[in-house]
PAGUFI-680429 format. One record per residue (C-alpha): x, y, z; residue number from 1; residue in one letter. Coordinates in steps of 0.02 Angstrom, whole numbers, plus 32768, in hexadecimal, padded with zeros to 4 digits. Each point is the difference from the previous one (the first is absolute). Example, Ala and Ser with C-alpha at 12.3 -4.5 7.8 and 13.67 -1.06 7.14 Angstrom:
# residues 2
{node {8267; 7F1F; 8186}; 1; 'A'},
{node {8045; 80AC; 7FDF}; 2; 'S'},
***
This chain:
# residues 244
{node {43C8; 1EEF; 62B2}; 1; 'X'},
{node {7F76; 805C; 7FA3}; 2; 'X'},
{node {7F4E; 7FD1; 8027}; 3; 'X'},
{node {7FCB; 7F84; 7F7A}; 4; 'X'},
{node {7F4D; 8045; 7FFC}; 5; 'X'},
{node {8042; 80AF; 7FDC}; 6; 'X'},
{node {8074; 7FC5; 7F76}; 7; 'X'},
{node {7F76; 7F99; 7FB2}; 8; 'X'},
{node {7F87; 8094; 8008}; 9; 'X'},
{node {807A; 807D; 7FB4}; 10; 'X'},
{node {802C; 7F8B; 7F70}; 11; 'X'},
{node {7F49; 7FE0; 7FD6}; 12; 'X'},
{node {7FCF; 80B7; 800F}; 13; 'X'},
{node {808E; 803E; 7F91}; 14; 'X'},
{node {7FE2; 7F77; 7F7F}; 15; 'X'},
{node {7F46; 8024; 7FFB}; 16; 'X'},
{node {801B; 80BC; 7FF2}; 17; 'X'},
{node {8079; 7FE9; 7F6E}; 18; 'X'},
{node {7FA2; 7F7A; 7FA2}; 19; 'X'},
{node {7F4C; 803D; 8012}; 20; 'X'},
{node {8015; 809A; 7F8E}; 21; 'X'},
{node {8064; 7F96; 7F86}; 22; 'X'},
{node {7F79; 7F7B; 7FF6}; 23; 'X'},
{node {7F76; 8082; 7FEF}; 24; 'X'},
{node {804A; 807E; 7F85}; 25; 'X'},
{node {807B; 7F96; 7F9C}; 26; 'X'},
{node {7FBE; 7F4E; 8004}; 27; 'X'},
{node {7F4A; 8033; 8011}; 28; 'X'},
{node {7FD6; 7F69; 806B}; 29; 'X'},
{node {7F7C; 8016; 8088}; 30; 'X'},
{node {8028; 7F5A; 8057}; 31; 'X'},
{node {80B9; 8028; 800B}; 32; 'X'},
{node {7FD9; 80B0; 803D}; 33; 'X'},
{node {7F90; 7FB7; 8087}; 34; 'X'},
{node {808E; 7F8A; 8032}; 35; 'X'},
{node {8076; 8094; 8011}; 36; 'X'},
{node {7F84; 805E; 806E}; 37; 'X'},
{node {7FE9; 7F64; 8069}; 38; 'X'},
{node {80BD; 7FF9; 8018}; 39; 'X'},
{node {7FFC; 80B1; 8045}; 40; 'X'},
{node {7F74; 7FD2; 807A}; 41; 'X'},
{node {805B; 7F63; 8039}; 42; 'X'},
{node {80A0; 8065; 8012}; 43; 'X'},
{node {7FAF; 807F; 8075}; 44; 'X'},
{node {7FB4; 7F6E; 8062}; 45; 'X'},
{node {80AE; 7FB6; 8016}; 46; 'X'},
{node {8044; 80A7; 803D}; 47; 'X'},
{node {7F70; 800E; 807B}; 48; 'X'},
{node {8024; 7F50; 8041}; 49; 'X'},
{node {80B7; 8031; 8018}; 50; 'X'},
{node {7FCD; 8094; 806C}; 51; 'X'},
{node {7F8B; 7F94; 8068}; 52; 'X'},
{node {807C; 7F72; 8018}; 53; 'X'},
{node {8058; 8002; 80AC}; 54; 'X'},
{node {80B5; 8036; 8002}; 55; 'X'},
{node {8028; 7F5F; 805D}; 56; 'X'},
{node {7FA4; 7F64; 7FC8}; 57; 'X'},
{node {7F90; 7FA0; 807A}; 58; 'X'},
{node {8075; 7F6C; 7FEE}; 59; 'X'},
{node {8095; 8069; 8036}; 60; 'X'},
{node {7F9E; 8044; 8095}; 61; 'X'},
{node {7FD0; 7F50; 8034}; 62; 'X'},
{node {80B6; 7FC9; 7FF6}; 63; 'X'},
{node {8038; 8092; 806E}; 64; 'X'},
{node {7F74; 7FDE; 807C}; 65; 'X'},
{node {8029; 7F47; 800E}; 66; 'X'},
{node {80B9; 8025; 8013}; 67; 'X'},
{node {7FE1; 8078; 8090}; 68; 'X'},
{node {7F84; 7F8B; 8053}; 69; 'X'},
{node {8073; 7F69; 7FF3}; 70; 'X'},
{node {8095; 8060; 8046}; 71; 'X'},
{node {7F9A; 8040; 8093}; 72; 'X'},
{node {7FB6; 7F53; 801E}; 73; 'X'},
{node {80AF; 7FB3; 7FFE}; 74; 'X'},
{node {803A; 807F; 8082}; 75; 'X'},
{node {7F6A; 7FDF; 8072}; 76; 'X'},
{node {8011; 7F44; 7FED}; 77; 'X'},
{node {80BB; 8002; 8021}; 78; 'X'},
{node {7FE5; 8061; 80A1}; 79; 'X'},
{node {7F6D; 7F91; 802F}; 80; 'X'},
{node {7F88; 8094; 8012}; 81; 'X'},
{node {7F48; 7FD4; 8004}; 82; 'X'},
{node {7FBB; 80A2; 8047}; 83; 'X'},
{node {7F72; 805F; 7FAE}; 84; 'X'},
{node {803B; 80A2; 7FB1}; 85; 'X'},
{node {7FCB; 80A8; 8048}; 86; 'X'},
{node {7FD9; 807E; 7F77}; 87; 'X'},
{node {8037; 80B0; 8031}; 88; 'X'},
{node {7FC2; 80A6; 7FBA}; 89; 'X'},
{node {807E; 8076; 7FB2}; 90; 'X'},
{node {7FF8; 8070; 809B}; 91; 'X'},
{node {805B; 7F77; 8063}; 92; 'X'},
{node {807C; 7FCA; 7F7C}; 93; 'X'},
{node {806E; 8085; 7FB1}; 94; 'X'},
{node {7F74; 8047; 7F95}; 95; 'X'},
{node {7FDE; 7F5D; 7FA5}; 96; 'X'},
{node {7F8E; 7F73; 803B}; 97; 'X'},
{node {8052; 7F58; 8023}; 98; 'X'},
{node {7FDE; 7F62; 8062}; 99; 'X'},
{node {8059; 7FC2; 809C}; 100; 'X'},
{node {8018; 7F46; 801A}; 101; 'X'},
{node {802A; 7FE5; 80BA}; 102; 'X'},
{node {8091; 7F89; 801D}; 103; 'X'},
{node {7FAE; 7FB7; 809C}; 104; 'X'},
{node {7F44; 7FE9; 8017}; 105; 'X'},
{node {7F7E; 806E; 7FAE}; 106; 'X'},
{node {8043; 80A0; 804C}; 107; 'X'},
{node {7FA6; 808B; 805B}; 108; 'X'},
{node {7FD9; 808F; 7F89}; 109; 'X'},
{node {7FCA; 806A; 8095}; 110; 'X'},
{node {80B8; 8018; 8026}; 111; 'X'},
{node {801A; 805B; 7F5B}; 112; 'X'},
{node {7FEA; 80B7; 802D}; 113; 'X'},
{node {8081; 805A; 7F97}; 114; 'X'},
{node {803F; 7FF5; 7F4E}; 115; 'X'},
{node {8073; 7F6A; 7FE9}; 116; 'X'},
{node {80A9; 8011; 7FAB}; 117; 'X'},
{node {8010; 7FCF; 7F4A}; 118; 'X'},
{node {8060; 7F5F; 801B}; 119; 'X'},
{node {7FE4; 7F49; 7FD8}; 120; 'X'},
{node {8008; 7FC8; 80B7}; 121; 'X'},
{node {7FAB; 8078; 8078}; 122; 'X'},
{node {7FD7; 8009; 80B9}; 123; 'X'},
{node {7F4A; 802B; 8020}; 124; 'X'},
{node {7FFD; 7FF2; 80BE}; 125; 'X'},
{node {806E; 800C; 809A}; 126; 'X'},
{node {8016; 7F45; 8020}; 127; 'X'},
{node {8090; 7F9E; 7FB1}; 128; 'X'},
{node {7F85; 7F90; 7FA2}; 129; 'X'},
{node {7FA4; 8095; 7FB2}; 130; 'X'},
{node {805B; 7FEE; 7F5A}; 131; 'X'},
{node {7FB6; 7FEF; 7F52}; 132; 'X'},
{node {802B; 7FFC; 7F48}; 133; 'X'},
{node {7FBA; 8091; 7F9B}; 134; 'X'},
{node {7FCE; 7FCF; 7F50}; 135; 'X'},
{node {7FB0; 8053; 7F6B}; 136; 'X'},
{node {7F62; 7FA8; 7FC5}; 137; 'X'},
{node {7F97; 8004; 7F60}; 138; 'X'},
{node {7F81; 8067; 8062}; 139; 'X'},
{node {807B; 8084; 8039}; 140; 'X'},
{node {8048; 8013; 7F51}; 141; 'X'},
{node {7F56; 8017; 7FB0}; 142; 'X'},
{node {7FC9; 8088; 8079}; 143; 'X'},
{node {8065; 8076; 7F93}; 144; 'X'},
{node {7F7A; 7FE7; 7F7A}; 145; 'X'},
{node {7F7E; 805C; 8068}; 146; 'X'},
{node {7FE5; 80B7; 7FD7}; 147; 'X'},
{node {7FDE; 802A; 80B7}; 148; 'X'},
{node {7FFD; 7FAC; 80A9}; 149; 'X'},
{node {7F58; 7FAC; 8023}; 150; 'X'},
{node {7F9B; 8033; 8098}; 151; 'X'},
{node {7FCF; 7F8B; 8090}; 152; 'X'},
{node {7F4E; 7FE0; 7FC2}; 153; 'X'},
{node {7FD6; 7F54; 7FBB}; 154; 'X'},
{node {7FCB; 8044; 7F56}; 155; 'X'},
{node {80A4; 805E; 7FEA}; 156; 'X'},
{node {8068; 7F67; 802E}; 157; 'X'},
{node {7F95; 7F97; 7F8A}; 158; 'X'},
{node {8017; 807C; 7F71}; 159; 'X'},
{node {80BD; 8005; 8018}; 160; 'X'},
{node {8013; 7F42; 8007}; 161; 'X'},
{node {7F8D; 7FEC; 7F69}; 162; 'X'},
{node {8062; 8080; 7F9D}; 163; 'X'},
{node {80A3; 7FA2; 801A}; 164; 'X'},
{node {7FBF; 7F4E; 7FEC}; 165; 'X'},
{node {7F85; 801C; 7F71}; 166; 'X'},
{node {8040; 809C; 7FAA}; 167; 'X'},
{node {80BE; 7FF5; 8011}; 168; 'X'},
{node {802C; 7F49; 801A}; 169; 'X'},
{node {7F65; 7FB2; 7FAF}; 170; 'X'},
{node {8003; 7F6B; 8077}; 171; 'X'},
{node {7F4D; 8011; 803F}; 172; 'X'},
{node {7F55; 8038; 7FC3}; 173; 'X'},
{node {7FB6; 804A; 809E}; 174; 'X'},
{node {8021; 802D; 80B6}; 175; 'X'},
{node {7F90; 8013; 8099}; 176; 'X'},
{node {803C; 8045; 80A7}; 177; 'X'},
{node {7FAB; 8014; 80A7}; 178; 'X'},
{node {8044; 8036; 80A9}; 179; 'X'},
{node {7FCE; 7FAC; 80A2}; 180; 'X'},
{node {8052; 8030; 80A6}; 181; 'X'},
{node {80BA; 7FE1; 7FE5}; 182; 'X'},
{node {7FE5; 7F98; 7F63}; 183; 'X'},
{node {8004; 8029; 7F47}; 184; 'X'},
{node {7FA2; 7F7D; 7F9B}; 185; 'X'},
{node {802E; 7FFC; 7F48}; 186; 'X'},
{node {7FAB; 7F96; 7F7B}; 187; 'X'},
{node {8051; 7FF7; 7F55}; 188; 'X'},
{node {7FA0; 7FB8; 7F6E}; 189; 'X'},
{node {804B; 7FC1; 7F5E}; 190; 'X'},
{node {80A7; 7FE6; 8058}; 191; 'X'},
{node {808C; 7FC4; 7F8D}; 192; 'X'},
{node {8086; 7FF3; 8086}; 193; 'X'},
{node {7FB8; 7FAC; 8099}; 194; 'X'},
{node {804E; 7FB8; 809D}; 195; 'X'},
{node {807C; 7F71; 7FF3}; 196; 'X'},
{node {8040; 7F9B; 8093}; 197; 'X'},
{node {80B5; 8035; 7FED}; 198; 'X'},
{node {8077; 8050; 807C}; 199; 'X'},
{node {7FF9; 80AF; 7FB4}; 200; 'X'},
{node {7F42; 8007; 7FFE}; 201; 'X'},
{node {7FF3; 7FBD; 80B1}; 202; 'X'},
{node {806B; 8090; 803E}; 203; 'X'},
{node {7FD5; 8090; 7F8B}; 204; 'X'},
{node {7F5E; 7FC9; 7FAC}; 205; 'X'},
{node {7FD8; 7FF2; 7F48}; 206; 'X'},
{node {8020; 8097; 7F8E}; 207; 'X'},
{node {7F47; 8030; 8009}; 208; 'X'},
{node {8000; 7FF3; 80BF}; 209; 'X'},
{node {80A1; 8063; 8005}; 210; 'X'},
{node {7FAF; 808D; 7F9E}; 211; 'X'},
{node {7F67; 7FFD; 8072}; 212; 'X'},
{node {806C; 8004; 809D}; 213; 'X'},
{node {8072; 808B; 7FC0}; 214; 'X'},
{node {7F6E; 806D; 7FC9}; 215; 'X'},
{node {7FA1; 7FE4; 80A3}; 216; 'X'},
{node {809A; 8026; 8069}; 217; 'X'},
{node {8020; 80A1; 7FA2}; 218; 'X'},
{node {7F4A; 8036; 8004}; 219; 'X'},
{node {7FE8; 7FDC; 80BA}; 220; 'X'},
{node {80B1; 8039; 802D}; 221; 'X'},
{node {8016; 7F66; 806E}; 222; 'X'},
{node {8062; 7F5E; 7FF1}; 223; 'X'},
{node {7F9A; 7F73; 7FB3}; 224; 'X'},
{node {8015; 7F43; 8002}; 225; 'X'},
{node {7FB2; 7F7D; 7F8C}; 226; 'X'},
{node {7FAF; 7F83; 8077}; 227; 'X'},
{node {7F9A; 7F9C; 7F84}; 228; 'X'},
{node {8000; 7FE2; 7F44}; 229; 'X'},
{node {7F9A; 7F80; 7FA2}; 230; 'X'},
{node {7FC9; 7FE1; 7F4E}; 231; 'X'},
{node {7F69; 7FA7; 7FB8}; 232; 'X'},
{node {8000; 7FF3; 7F43}; 233; 'X'},
{node {8023; 80B2; 7FC3}; 234; 'X'},
{node {7FD3; 8059; 80A2}; 235; 'X'},
{node {807E; 802E; 8086}; 236; 'X'},
{node {7FD3; 8032; 80B2}; 237; 'X'},
{node {8080; 805E; 8066}; 238; 'X'},
{node {7FF1; 8033; 80B6}; 239; 'X'},
{node {8076; 8087; 803F}; 240; 'X'},
{node {8020; 802D; 80B5}; 241; 'X'},
{node {801F; 80B7; 8027}; 242; 'X'},
{node {8087; 800A; 8087}; 243; 'X'},
{node {7FFB; 8091; 8079}; 244; 'X'},
***
């Protein structure tokens, strides 16, 4: 289906271009000529809006996100999994970052030494209980939006998270990051998608926390776990644990 803004702009531009000379030279009406020129201006504005409009509407993106989240939540709930997800860098997961949700307990990320196979259910240790479900998260998907991999410094992690949340997704207005020992403390202001006490968020975190965890894991090249997430008004505070 053609973009309605583009069709609207082309119609106005063509009509204005045809009618303006006619109104000026034949009819001799300044007001009508001005109206024709205005149509051309509005037409170009409509074409510009068509070029700026996303290929997929925000509503469609939200539908796809909710569908994926609800399916993953249903899987976790059906299996009775309450473990906190471990976000892995791309170097440990087939070249693409993902999150592991241990089937039993919180899991020991120190056992993950080599790249894990690209399967839904993976073994990350030598013991029989060292099994987990590997899932793709909003954070891991949006890492593709970055032009380059961020470095391990706090300002680089902050810039990468801010770029995704404020520039690409437009679900926040600002981000602050500081590193302390094995912790990454993230504060998100103007948050539009905060934490909710639902099964999916308890395991994998909110979309904003997922982005923060995925970026931090990739930048530090270590597994990361969300250990705390809270929201007060429009500010979200996220504490990440770097697992070594």
